C-alpha positions in Angstrom: 0.2 0.1 -0.1 1.6 3.6 -0.8 1.6 6.1 1.8 -0.7 8.4 3.0 0.9 11.9 3.4 1.1 14.0 6.4 -1.4 17.1 6.0 1.5 19.2 6.6 3.6 17.8 3.8 1.0 19.9 1.7 1.8 22.8 -0.7 -1.1 25.1 0.7 0.4 28.2 -1.3 -1.8 26.5 -4.6 -5.0 26.1 -3.3 -7.0 23.5 -3.8 -4.1 21.4 -3.6 -4.0 18.8 -6.5 -6.3 15.7 -6.0 -5.2 13.5 -3.6 -3.7 9.8 -5.2 -5.4 6.3 -4.3 -3.6 4.7 -1.1 -5.8 2.3 -1.0 -5.0 -1.2 -2.7 -7.0 -3.1 -5.7 -7.5 -6.5 -6.5 -9.6 -8.5 -7.9 -12.0 -9.0 -5.0 -13.5 -6.5 -3.5 -12.9 -8.2 -0.6 -9.1 -8.3 -0.6 -8.8 -5.1 -1.3 -8.3 -1.5 0.5 -10.1 1.4 0.6 -8.9 4.9 0.2 -12.0 7.9 0.1 -10.0 11.4 -0.9 -9.8 13.2 2.6 -10.3 17.3 2.2 -7.7 19.3 3.7 -7.8 20.0 6.9 -7.3 23.3 9.5 -3.2 22.8 10.4 -4.2 21.3 14.3 -5.2 23.6 16.6 -6.5 26.7 14.3 -8.6 29.3 16.2 -11.8 30.3 14.8 -11.5 34.2 13.3 -14.5 36.9 14.8 -13.8 39.3 12.9 -15.7 42.1 13.1 -16.0 45.6 11.6 -17.9 48.9 11.6 -19.3 51.4 10.0 -18.2 55.4 9.5 -16.6 54.9 13.8 -14.2 57.9 14.4 -11.0 57.3 16.1 -12.8 58.4 19.7 -16.2 56.8 19.6 -15.2 54.3 21.3 -15.8 54.1 25.5 -12.0 52.7 25.6 -10.4 55.0 22.9 -11.9 58.9 25.4 -15.1 58.6 23.4 -18.7 59.5 24.2 -20.5 56.3 23.2 -20.3 53.1 26.3 -19.1 50.0 24.4 -19.3 47.6 27.8 -18.6 44.7 24.8 -15.6 46.7 23.1 -13.9 48.0 26.6 -14.0 43.9 27.6 -11.9 42.7 24.3 -9.2 45.5 24.9 -8.9 44.4 28.7 -8.8 41.3 27.8 -6.2 41.4 24.5 -4.4 45.0 22.7 -5.4 47.9 21.7 -4.4 49.4 18.3 -3.7 52.9 18.7 -2.1 53.7 15.2 -4.4 51.9 13.0 -5.3 53.2 9.8 -8.0 52.8 7.3 -8.8 54.3 3.5 -11.2 57.7 3.5 -14.1 55.2 2.3 -16.3 52.1 3.3 -16.0 49.9 0.0 -11.9 50.5 -0.3 -12.0 49.6 3.4 -13.6 46.2 2.9 -11.7 45.6 -0.6 -8.2 46.0 1.6 -9.8 44.4 4.6 -10.5 40.9 2.8 -8.1 40.6 0.6 -4.6 42.2 1.9 -4.0 44.3 -1.2 -4.5 47.8 -1.5 -7.8 49.2 -2.5 -6.9 50.8 -5.8 -4.4 48.0 -7.3 -7.9 46.0 -6.2 -10.8 48.0 -8.7 -12.0 49.7 -5.6 -10.4 52.7 -5.4 -14.3 54.4 -4.4 -17.2 52.5 -4.5 -18.8 50.4 -6.5 -22.0 53.2 -7.1 -18.8 55.8 -8.2 -17.0 52.6 -10.1 -15.1 54.0 -13.5 -13.8 51.9 -16.2 -10.1 52.1 -15.6 -8.1 49.3 -13.4 -8.1 51.5 -9.7 -11.7 52.1 -9.9 -14.0 49.4 -11.7 -15.0 48.4 -9.0 -14.6 44.6 -9.7 -11.7 42.9 -7.0 -10.1 40.1 -9.6 -9.8 36.8 -9.2 -5.8 37.5 -8.5 -6.9 38.8 -4.9 -8.1 36.6 -2.9 -9.9 37.2 0.1 -9.3 35.5 3.8 -12.6 33.9 3.4 -11.7 32.2 0.3 -8.2 31.6 1.4 -9.3 29.8 4.4 -12.4 27.8 3.6 -10.0 26.1 0.9 -7.8 25.6 3.9 -10.9 23.6 5.9 -12.6 26.6 7.3 -16.2 27.0 8.1 -17.1 30.7 6.5 -19.6 32.7 7.2 -20.0 37.0 5.6 -22.8 39.1 7.9 -24.5 41.9 6.8 -22.6 44.6 4.5 -21.0 43.9 1.5 -20.4 46.4 -0.7 -17.9 44.8 -2.9 -20.2 44.0 -5.9 -20.5 46.0 -9.2 -24.0 47.6 -9.1 -25.3 45.7 -12.5 -24.2 42.6 -11.1 -26.8 43.0 -8.1 -29.8 40.6 -9.4 -31.5 37.0 -8.5 -29.8 36.1 -12.5 -25.9 36.7 -11.2 -23.5 36.5 -11.6 -22.3 35.3 -8.4 -18.2 35.5 -9.1 -18.3 38.6 -6.5 -21.1 37.8 -4.2 -19.6 36.7 -0.9 -20.5 33.3 -2.0 -18.1 33.7 -4.5 -15.6 35.2 -2.6 -15.5 32.4 -0.2 -18.7 32.6 1.9 -20.8 29.4 2.7 -23.1 31.4 4.6 -23.9 34.9 3.5 -26.7 36.9 4.7 -27.5 40.8 4.7 -27.2 43.2 1.8 -24.7 45.1 -0.9 -26.1 49.0 -0.7 -23.5 51.7 1.2 -25.9 52.1 4.0 -29.6 51.2 4.3 -32.7 51.2 6.7 -32.3 48.8 9.7 -35.9 48.6 9.5 -36.6 48.4 5.8 -33.2 46.3 4.4 -32.9 45.3 1.2 -32.5 41.7 2.4 -30.3 38.6 0.8 -29.6 34.6 2.0 -27.1 33.4 -0.2 -28.7 34.1 -3.6 -32.4 34.6 -2.7 -33.7 37.9 -1.9 -36.0 38.0 1.4 -38.1 40.6 3.6 -37.4 40.6 7.2 -39.2 38.3 8.8 -40.6 40.9 10.6 -42.3 44.6 10.8 -40.5 47.6 12.8 -43.8 47.8 14.8 -43.3 43.9 15.6 -39.8 44.8 17.1 -37.9 44.4 13.7 -33.9 45.5 13.3 -31.8 44.5 11.0 -28.5 44.5 13.6 -30.4 42.0 16.0 -31.9 39.9 13.3 -28.0 39.6 11.9 -26.3 38.6 15.2 -29.6 36.3 15.3 -28.4 35.1 12.0 -24.4 34.6 13.2 -25.4 33.0 16.7 -27.4 30.1 14.7 -24.7 29.7 12.2 -21.7 29.1 14.9 -24.1 27.2 16.2 -24.8 24.8 13.7 -21.6 24.6 12.7 -20.3 23.1 16.0 -23.2 21.0 16.3 -22.9 19.3 13.2 -19.0 19.8 12.8 -17.6 20.5 16.1 -13.6 20.1 15.5 -14.0 22.4 11.9 -13.5 25.6 13.1 -14.8 28.6 11.6 -14.3 32.3 10.5 -17.5 34.4 10.3 -17.0 38.1 9.0 -19.9 40.0 10.5 -20.2 43.9 9.1 -23.1 45.5 10.9 -24.0 49.4 9.5 -27.4 50.3 12.3 -24.8 53.4 13.6 -24.1 54.4 9.6 -26.6 57.1 8.2 -29.3 56.4 7.5 -29.0 56.1 11.2 -31.9 53.4 12.8 -31.7 52.6 16.7 -34.6 51.2 18.5 -35.8 54.3 20.9 -34.6 52.6 24.2 -30.7 53.0 23.4 -31.2 57.0 22.0 -32.9 57.5 25.8 -30.0 56.3 27.6 -28.3 59.7 25.6 -30.6 62.1 26.8 -29.3 65.4 27.7 -25.2 64.2 27.3 -24.7 66.6 24.7 -26.3 69.7 25.3 -22.9 71.5 26.1 -21.9 71.0 22.5 -19.1 69.6 20.5 -15.6 72.0 21.3 -17.0 70.5 24.8 -17.1 67.0 23.8 -13.8 67.2 21.7 -12.5 68.5 25.4 -13.9 65.6 27.4 -12.3 63.0 25.5 -9.2 64.1 24.2 -8.6 64.9 28.5 -10.4 60.9 29.3 -7.6 59.6 26.2 -4.7 61.1 28.0 -5.8 59.8 31.6 -6.7 56.3 29.4 -2.9 56.1 27.8 -4.4 56.3 24.5 -2.6 59.5 23.1 0.3 60.9 25.5 -0.2 63.5 28.2 1.4 66.6 25.4 -0.9 65.1 22.3 -2.6 68.3 20.7 -6.1 69.0 19.2 -6.0 69.2 15.6 -7.3 72.4 14.2 -10.6 72.7 13.7 -11.9 72.9 10.0 -12.9 76.6 8.7 -16.1 75.6 7.1 -17.3 74.6 10.5 -18.9 77.0 13.0 -17.8 76.6 16.8 -20.8 75.9 19.6 -21.0 78.9 20.4 -22.4 80.2 16.9 -25.1 77.8 16.5 -28.4 78.9 17.0 -30.6 77.2 19.3 -32.7 74.6 16.5 -28.9 74.0 15.1 -27.7 72.8 19.0 -31.2 71.6 19.6 -31.1 69.4 16.3 -27.2 68.6 16.2 -27.7 67.3 20.3 -29.7 64.6 19.3 -28.6 63.7 16.7 -26.1 63.5 18.6 -27.6 60.9 21.0 -28.8 58.4 18.1 -25.4 58.3 16.8 -24.3 57.2 20.6 -27.5 54.9 21.0 -26.3 53.3 17.6 -23.0 52.8 18.3 -23.6 51.3 21.9 -26.3 48.9 20.2 -23.8 47.6 17.4 -21.4 46.8 20.5 -24.5 45.4 22.3 -25.3 42.9 19.6 -21.1 42.0 18.8 -21.6 41.6 22.7 -24.4 38.5 22.4 -22.0 36.9 19.7 -19.1 36.3 21.8 -21.3 35.6 24.6 -22.8 32.6 22.5 -19.2 31.5 21.1 -18.1 31.5 24.8 -20.9 29.1 26.0 -20.4 26.8 23.8 -16.6 26.7 24.8 -14.6 28.3 21.8 -13.8 32.1 23.2 -10.6 31.0 24.6 -9.0 29.5 21.0 -11.3 32.1 19.2 -9.7 35.6 17.3 -11.8 37.6 17.9 -10.7 41.3 15.7 -13.4 44.5 16.2 -12.3 47.1 13.8 -14.9 50.1 14.9 -14.9 51.7 11.6 -14.3 51.3 8.0 -13.0 55.0 8.1 -13.4 58.6 9.8 -17.3 59.5 10.9 -19.5 60.4 8.3 -20.1 64.6 7.1 -23.4 63.7 5.0 -24.9 65.2 7.1 -23.4 68.8 6.3 -23.5 71.7 8.7 -27.4 70.8 10.2 -27.8 67.0 9.5 -30.7 65.4 7.6 -33.5 63.2 8.0 -32.6 61.9 4.0 -28.8 61.2 4.0 -30.0 61.7 0.0 -29.8 64.8 0.2 -25.7 65.4 0.6 -25.3 63.3 -2.3 -27.8 65.1 -4.5 -26.5 68.6 -3.5 -29.6 70.0 -1.2 -29.3 71.0 2.6 -32.4 70.8 4.5 -34.0 73.2 6.1 -33.1 73.3 9.7 -36.7 74.3 10.8 -38.1 71.1 9.0 -35.7 69.2 10.9 -36.6 70.9 14.5 -40.3 69.5 13.3 -39.1 65.8 13.2 -36.6 66.1 15.8 -38.7 62.9 17.5 -38.4 60.9 14.0 -34.7 60.7 14.8 -33.3 57.5 14.3 -37.0 56.1 13.6 -38.3 54.1 10.9 -39.4 56.6 9.0 -35.9 58.4 9.3 -32.6 58.2 7.4 -30.6 60.5 7.9 -27.1 61.9 9.4 -26.1 64.1 12.6 -23.7 66.7 11.6 -20.3 66.4 10.4 -18.8 68.7 13.4 -20.3 66.1 15.7 -19.4 63.6 13.7 -15.8 65.4 13.7 -15.9 65.5 17.7 -15.6 62.1 17.7 -12.4 61.8 15.3 -10.3 63.2 18.3 -7.7 63.9 19.0 -8.2 64.4 14.8 -10.6 66.7 12.8 -12.4 65.3 9.5 -13.6 62.3 9.0 -14.4 60.0 6.2 -13.5 61.0 2.6 -11.2 63.0 3.6 -7.4 61.3 3.5 -7.1 63.3 6.8 -6.3 61.5 10.0 -9.5 61.5 11.8 -10.8 59.9 8.1 -8.4 57.2 8.4 -7.6 55.8 11.6 -9.8 54.1 13.5 -10.0 52.0 17.2 -9.5 48.3 17.1 -8.7 45.7 19.7 -8.0 42.1 19.5 -8.6 39.4 21.9 -7.4 35.7 21.4 -6.6 34.2 24.9 -4.7 31.2 23.9 -2.5 32.7 21.9 -2.2 36.6 22.7 -0.6 36.5 26.8 -0.4 40.4 27.4 -3.8 41.8 28.8 -4.8 45.7 28.1 -2.0 46.4 26.7 -1.6 49.3 23.9 0.6 48.8 20.9 1.4 52.0 19.3 3.0 50.4 16.1 1.6 51.5 12.7 -1.0 49.4 10.7 -3.7 49.4 8.5 -6.4 47.1 7.6 -4.3 45.7 4.5 -2.3 44.0 7.1 -5.5 41.7 8.5 -5.7 38.8 6.1 -2.0 38.0 6.6 -2.2 38.4 10.6 -5.0 35.9 10.6 -3.5 33.4 7.8 0.2 33.7 10.3 -2.7 32.9 13.0 -4.3 30.2 11.4 -0.8 29.4 10.1 -0.5 28.8 6.6 0.8 30.9 3.8 0.1 33.8 1.5 -0.9 31.2 -1.3 0.3 32.0 -4.4 -2.0 30.7 -6.6 -6.1 29.9 -5.8 -8.5 28.3 -8.1 -5.3 28.5 -10.8 -5.2 31.6 -11.1 -2.0 33.4 -10.0 -2.0 36.0 -7.0 -0.9 39.2 -6.7 1.2 39.6 -3.9 -0.5 40.9 -0.6 0.7 44.7 0.7 0.2 44.1 3.7 2.4 42.8 6.6 1.3 40.2 9.6 0.6 42.0 13.0 1.2 39.1 14.8 5.1 39.8 15.8 3.2 42.2 18.1 1.5 40.4 19.9 4.4 39.4 22.1 6.2 42.8 21.7 4.8 46.0 22.3 8.8 47.6 21.6 9.1 45.6 18.4 9.8 48.0 15.4 7.0 48.9 13.1 7.0 46.2 10.1 4.3 48.8 8.2 6.9 51.7 7.3 5.1 53.1 3.8 1.7 54.1 3.2 -0.9 56.3 0.4 -4.1 57.4 1.1 -6.5 58.6 -1.6 -9.9 59.6 -2.7 -11.5 61.9 -5.1 -7.9 63.9 -5.7 -8.4 63.6 -1.2 -4.4 62.4 -0.7 -1.3 61.5 1.7 0.9 59.5 2.1 3.0 58.2 5.5 6.8 57.3 5.8 8.6 56.1 9.0 6.7 58.7 11.5 6.0 61.3 8.5 2.4 62.0 7.3 2.2 64.7 4.1 -1.0 65.0 2.7 -3.8 67.3 0.9 -7.3 67.7 0.7 -7.5 68.8 -2.8 -10.6 72.0 -1.9 -12.4 69.6 0.4 -13.8 71.5 3.3 -14.7 68.4 5.1 -19.2 69.3 5.1 -19.8 69.4 1.3 -19.1 66.4 -1.2 -17.7 68.4 -4.5 -14.5 70.2 -3.8 -14.1 73.9 -3.4 -11.8 76.1 -4.7 -10.3 73.1 -6.9 -6.9 73.6 -8.4 -4.7 71.3 -10.6 -3.5 68.6 -8.5 0.2 70.0 -8.7 -1.2 73.2 -7.1 -2.6 71.3 -4.4 -1.3 72.7 0.1 -0.1 70.1 1.2 0.9 69.6 5.5 3.1 67.9 6.9 3.3 66.8 10.6 5.7 64.8 12.8 3.4 62.0 13.9 6.5 60.5 16.2 5.9 64.3 18.8 2.8 65.7 17.0 0.0 62.1 17.3 -3.2 64.5 16.5 -2.0 66.3 13.6 -1.6 69.6 15.3 1.5 71.6 13.9 1.9 71.9 9.8 5.8 71.5 9.8 5.3 71.8 5.6 6.7 75.2 5.4 10.2 74.2 7.9 11.0 71.1 5.9 10.2 71.7 2.4 12.6 69.1 1.5 11.3 66.1 3.3 7.0 67.0 1.5 9.1 67.2 -1.8 10.6 63.3 -0.5 7.0 62.9 0.0 5.0 64.0 -2.6 6.9 62.0 -4.8 6.9 59.2 -2.8 3.2 59.3 -2.7 3.4 59.8 -6.9 5.8 56.6 -6.4 3.0 54.5 -5.1 0.2 55.8 -6.2 1.4 54.4 -10.2 2.3 51.6 -8.6 -1.0 50.7 -7.4 -3.6 52.3 -9.9 -3.9 55.6 -8.2 -4.5 57.4 -11.3 -6.5 58.7 -12.6 -8.1 60.9 -9.9 -10.9 62.9 -9.7 -11.5 66.3 -8.4 -14.9 65.6 -6.3 -17.0 62.7 -5.7 -20.0 64.2 -8.4 -17.3 63.2 -11.2 -17.3 59.2 -9.8 -21.4 59.9 -9.2 -22.6 60.9 -12.6 -19.6 58.6 -14.8 -20.8 56.1 -17.2 -20.8 52.3 -16.6 -22.2 48.8 -17.1 -25.5 48.7 -16.8 -27.6 45.3 -17.0 -28.8 46.4 -20.5 -27.4 48.5 -23.1 -29.0 51.0 -25.0 -32.6 53.5 -23.4 -35.1 50.4 -23.6 -35.9 47.4 -21.7 -38.4 45.1 -20.5 -39.1 43.0 -17.1 -41.7 40.7 -16.7 -43.5 40.7 -13.2 -41.8 39.6 -10.1 -38.3 41.2 -11.2 -37.8 42.6 -8.1 -34.3 44.0 -5.8 -32.9 45.4 -9.2 -30.1 48.2 -8.3 -30.8 52.0 -9.2 -27.6 51.3 -11.3 -29.4 48.3 -13.1 -31.8 49.7 -15.5 -32.4 52.0 -17.7 -31.4 55.5 -15.7 -34.2 58.0 -15.7 -33.1 60.8 -14.4 -32.0 64.2 -16.1 -33.7 63.6 -19.7 -37.4 62.3 -20.8 -38.4 59.2 -20.6 -41.5 56.8 -20.4 -43.2 53.6 -18.6 -45.6 51.7 -20.1 -47.4 48.3 -18.9 -49.1 45.6 -19.9 -52.3 45.0 -17.8 -55.2 42.7 -18.1 -57.5 42.8 -15.7 -60.0 40.0 -15.7 -63.1 41.3 -13.1 -62.4 44.6 -13.3 -61.0 45.2 -9.7 -57.4 44.9 -9.6 -55.1 47.1 -7.8 -51.2 47.7 -7.2 -48.1 48.7 -8.1 -47.0 47.7 -11.6 -43.3 49.7 -11.3 -41.8 51.1 -8.4 -38.1 52.7 -8.2 -36.1 53.9 -5.0 -38.8 54.9 -1.6 -39.0 57.6 0.9 -35.9 58.8 -0.1 -36.6 59.4 -3.7 -38.2 57.8 -6.7 -41.6 56.9 -8.5 -43.8 54.9 -8.3 -46.6 53.6 -11.1 -49.7 51.7 -9.9 -52.9 51.4 -10.0 -54.9 52.7 -6.7 -59.2 51.8 -6.3 -59.3 51.4 -10.2 -57.0 54.4 -11.0 -53.9 54.3 -12.4 -51.3 56.9 -10.8 -47.9 57.5 -11.2 -45.9 59.3 -8.1 -42.8 60.9 -8.2 -41.3 61.8 -4.4 -38.1 64.2 -5.0 -36.0 63.1 -2.3 -39.0 63.2 0.6 -39.7 67.0 0.4 -42.3 67.2 -2.8 -44.8 64.2 -3.9 -46.1 64.9 -7.4 -49.1 62.5 -8.6 -50.7 62.3 -11.6 -53.5 60.6 -11.7 -56.1 59.2 -14.5 -59.8 60.9 -15.0 -60.4 57.2 -16.3 -60.6 54.2 -14.0 -58.8 50.8 -15.4 -61.4 49.1 -18.0 -62.0 45.2 -17.3 -59.8 42.9 -19.8 -55.9 44.3 -21.4 -55.0 47.3 -21.3 -51.8 49.5 -21.7 -51.0 51.9 -19.3 -48.2 54.8 -20.0 -47.0 57.6 -18.4 -44.1 59.8 -20.7 -42.4 62.5 -19.3 -40.9 65.3 -20.7 -37.9 67.3 -19.6 -37.6 70.6 -20.1 -34.2 70.7 -19.5 -31.1 73.1 -19.2 -29.0 70.6 -16.8 -29.7 68.1 -14.0 -32.3 67.7 -11.4 -35.1 69.7 -13.5 -38.6 69.8 -13.5 -41.1 68.4 -16.9 -44.2 67.4 -17.4 -46.0 64.3 -17.2 -48.8 62.2 -19.1 -51.1 59.4 -18.4 -52.2 57.2 -20.5 -54.7 54.8 -20.9 -54.9 52.3 -24.2 -53.3 55.5 -26.3 -55.2 58.5 -25.0 -54.3 61.1 -23.0 -56.3 60.6 -19.5 -54.4 62.7 -16.9 -51.3 65.0 -16.5 -49.8 68.0 -14.6 -45.9 69.4 -13.5 -43.0 67.8 -11.3 -41.1 70.7 -10.6 -38.1 69.2 -9.6 -36.3 65.9 -10.2 -33.6 63.8 -8.6 -30.2 64.4 -10.7 -27.9 62.0 -8.9 -29.2 59.2 -7.1 -33.2 58.2 -6.1 -31.5 55.9 -3.3 -28.8 53.5 -1.5 -30.9 50.8 -0.7 -34.4 51.2 -2.3 -34.6 49.4 -5.5 -36.1 49.0 -9.3 -39.1 46.4 -8.5 -41.7 45.0 -10.9 -45.5 44.0 -10.0 -44.9 44.7 -6.4 -43.2 47.0 -4.2 -40.3 45.0 -1.9 -38.8 48.2 -0.4 -40.0 51.5 1.8 -42.8 53.1 -0.2 -42.6 56.4 -2.1 -45.6 57.9 -0.2 -48.3 56.8 2.6 -50.6 56.3 -0.4 -50.0 52.7 -0.2 -48.1 50.1 1.7 -45.9 47.8 0.6 -46.0 44.8 -0.9 -48.4 46.1 -2.4 -48.9 43.7 -5.3 -51.2 44.1 -8.7 -54.0 42.1 -8.0 -54.4 41.7 -12.2 -51.8 39.7 -14.2 -48.6 42.2 -15.4 -47.1 40.8 -18.6 -44.5 43.9 -18.8 -43.3 47.0 -17.6 -41.0 48.7 -20.6 -38.9 51.5 -19.2 -37.9 53.7 -22.4 -35.2 57.1 -22.3 -34.2 59.8 -24.7 
């Protein structure tokens, strides 16, 4: 009989390894032969479970273990039982950070220089993670792990988010054996567009029945882990848990908001002072650390009106309640692992945020985050009127930018800006079996691209050179495991670039140089943009100035020039070029869609198509045509809808009357109703919109037609120029998201026969 190879002798750099040879013995008779079944590749002996958690838009100074105002007992407990990384960095935006985290490569190098909604046809921005950059989930799956991805994805090209696939860049195609979550950048916690593996789902309960997405996600994660240990108790697992209830649209049960009532009435200037004082007390920063200068575009607390103070303080109560609620759900998962007796040999990595806190709320905050991306400022009076709705099921909003930046302390700025506040977060790691230090800080510079190499080293498997027949791009990160036993070990990650929409920075051996490229930190567009080579750069010596408080560009022009040249080298190496001036250049760029041309026909039951996956009707004339049969004369329901409460349109029959309704960012609703009832039998219902032209977001005239005859018309004075929604989708024959208006209640399925819906655009 041939000798059976030991698992340790298998070359794990090539995944999967070649099919094993038969090592039994075959004779003429079955009774005289020796069987041998092929064995799957198993993880190294003693390999730990991995619970990888990354939050969304949470700043460096928000968690209580890092001096912040949100009470996060689970994060804090993990810090006490493990290590806290105080010099850890991210990219400036969520999808880029998630690509860096899961692949161990720089985001532009894997096509995710921005977000899928803002993809462009260049290698650094196509939102298509290549097969040459296998994720940590795929690598561990092929090494014998059970794998799950629960929560946010945001790594799939928009035109590929359909029930028909392709699924290569879905979680299942990127290594997750089980997926439960959503694809957008931020979704309603009350009405999320859920998917389980490749199947769209409606939430199992309504908000009135107590539904909340993060509690649901924690339930699913706990259930999956329990099943794994019940069915395959010796098989280790990795669960990637990606919550975002604290990201716009911020949503959290009211009792969590009430816990913070009145705590922020003295304002964000005082809050910054409290945070840095606490950080010094805890040892997060040194006693001589100074606050980074406050952005010029943001007023001080004393300059605000009473209404601004009221709105901002309430939003901050919501924000902190949501962060604590996320922490609580992570705690439920950790407790479940502990009850299974698995926590001792589980590596828990809790990354507070994927980038800094977001400025999407602008100066005053917002009830609809889509107003920010469409260039609209919401009325402060309207916000005051809806104060009690903040964070609830009808809220799709965000806290003001000043409050966000306060949680970046000691830095300032946040998401989208390549600054300390935009590209830093709090991180804790706990692994009782392998990390003996408890409650100790680690000061080494590290980045999200270091997490996957760390997990591989801890598990005991090498970085693969080939995965599924594809040669692999070398990982750009370094393992952080060298820090586990040595708090004073020299840094191994010594160079790192950062870039988003022309805002850029470079780190090298304790020095940080960067430019915001006109971003004021409040608006989505760049202001006073100059050519890239004329940007004003700043320079900081982080060895003596952790908070980026003192700009040394004038004192050290030679060092600044060296770092600028280094940024250019890194940018050319990792596909950063070409850069854009602002987010709108990418958001309005042409990108692939599911259909070519300006006409597409859809059947009933077509649901959950993303906005970028269908014909774009914005800023031009369009038609929506529905061929129906009303066999009993009483049919009603949804024909087609795009978007929801944040903006969009609905084309439906209500009480026998064809109706077209347009929602302008939740601010104005335009309804055009037929003067004739839908007749019995087959009919064609058509809505034509004649756009006025003259630029984006203008109005036009709408006309309803029934079997070719005009039966209603009216004005739509303003239209949405950029995006209707980041979570509601295009649905035919029913509405699977939030309603366009209170006129109907989803799903509002059409009760007749809907033969087809056609969208045409000029």
